[in-house]
C-alpha positions in Angstrom: -16.8 -9.4 13.7 -13.6 -8.8 11.6 -10.3 -9.4 13.4 -8.6 -6.6 11.4 -9.6 -3.0 10.6 -7.2 -2.7 7.6 -4.2 -4.3 6.1 -0.7 -3.3 4.7 1.4 -5.1 2.2 5.1 -4.6 3.0 7.0 -5.0 -0.3 9.6 -3.6 -2.5 9.9 -3.0 -6.2 10.0 -6.1 -8.4 8.5 -8.4 -5.7 5.2 -8.9 -7.3 3.2 -6.4 -5.3 1.3 -5.1 -8.3 0.2 -8.7 -9.1 -0.8 -9.3 -5.5 -2.7 -6.1 -5.4 -4.6 -6.9 -8.6 -5.6 -10.2 -7.1 -6.6 -8.7 -3.7 -8.8 -6.2 -5.5 -10.5 -9.0 -7.4 -11.9 -10.3 -4.0 -15.2 -8.9 -2.9 -14.8 -7.0 0.3 -11.1 -6.2 -0.1 -9.7 -2.9 -1.5 -6.0 -2.1 -1.9 -5.3 1.6 -2.4 -1.9 1.2 -4.0 1.0 3.0 -2.6 -1.0 5.3 -0.4 2.1 6.8 1.4 4.5 7.1 -1.6 6.2 10.5 -1.3 5.8 11.2 -5.0 2.1 10.4 -5.5 -0.9 9.1 -3.6 -2.0 5.6 -4.4 -1.1 5.5 -8.1 0.5 8.0 -10.5 -2.2 10.5 -11.6 -4.5 9.7 -8.7 -5.7 12.9 -7.0 -7.0 11.4 -3.7 -7.8 8.3 -1.7 -11.1 8.2 0.2 -11.4 12.0 0.0 -7.8 12.7 1.2 -5.7 14.6 -1.2 -1.9 14.2 -1.5 -1.4 17.6 0.0 -3.6 16.7 3.0 -1.8 13.4 3.4 1.6 15.1 3.3 0.4 17.5 6.0 -1.0 14.7 8.2 -0.5 11.1 7.0 -2.5 9.8 10.0 -5.6 11.4 8.5 -5.4 9.0 5.5 -4.6 6.1 7.8 -7.9 6.8 9.7 -9.9 7.0 6.5 -8.4 3.6 5.3 -9.3 2.1 8.6 -12.9 3.1 8.4 -13.4 2.6 4.6 -17.0 1.7 3.9 -16.4 -0.9 1.2 -14.9 -3.7 3.2 -11.4 -4.3 4.4 -9.1 -1.7 2.9 -5.3 -1.5 2.8 -2.3 -0.3 0.9 1.3 -1.2 -0.1 4.2 0.2 1.9 7.8 0.3 0.6 10.9 1.2 2.5 10.9 4.8 1.2 7.3 5.6 1.9 6.3 8.1 4.6 8.0 7.0 7.8 5.5 8.9 10.0 3.0 6.0 9.7 5.4 3.1 10.0 5.4 2.7 13.8 1.6 3.2 13.8 0.9 0.4 11.4 3.6 -2.0 12.8 2.4 -1.6 16.4 -1.4 -1.8 15.5 -2.8 -5.2 16.2 -5.9 -4.3 14.2 -3.7 -3.9 11.1 -3.1 -7.2 9.1 0.4 -7.4 7.9 1.4 -9.1 4.6 5.2 -9.3 4.0 6.0 -9.9 0.4 9.5 -11.0 -0.4 11.3 -12.3 -3.5 14.8 -13.7 -4.1 17.0 -10.7 -4.7 18.5 -12.2 -7.8 15.0 -12.8 -9.3 14.1 -9.2 -8.4 17.3 -7.9 -10.1 16.6 -10.0 -13.3 13.0 -8.7 -13.3 14.2 -5.1 -13.0 16.8 -5.6 -15.9 14.0 -7.0 -18.1 11.7 -4.1 -17.2 14.4 -1.6 -18.0 15.2 -3.3 -21.3 11.6 -3.6 -22.4 10.4 -0.2 -21.2 
């Protein structure tokens, strides 16, 4: 029996979270749904829903999306969470022992250099 029902990747911009997500999604039985609680979009830009939950429904009740991720049918599901994502789910995921937590960090100087390169190269 799995120890966890779902997972979260705590990260920030320019820490390598996209790279980590790509690698997690390459593993059978793991599905990362992007920035599921980003206030500007759901999952990824131009995505309309995650597991049948639209952005409007998520904005109304973010715990609905959290429940759907927990019971996702295709294995262990999760999402990335940044400091500016919906705070209404933060305590729920932090306090939930059935949520695996991945904390992704990077040296701030490296993140800054990465950001400057990204800006310069578009």
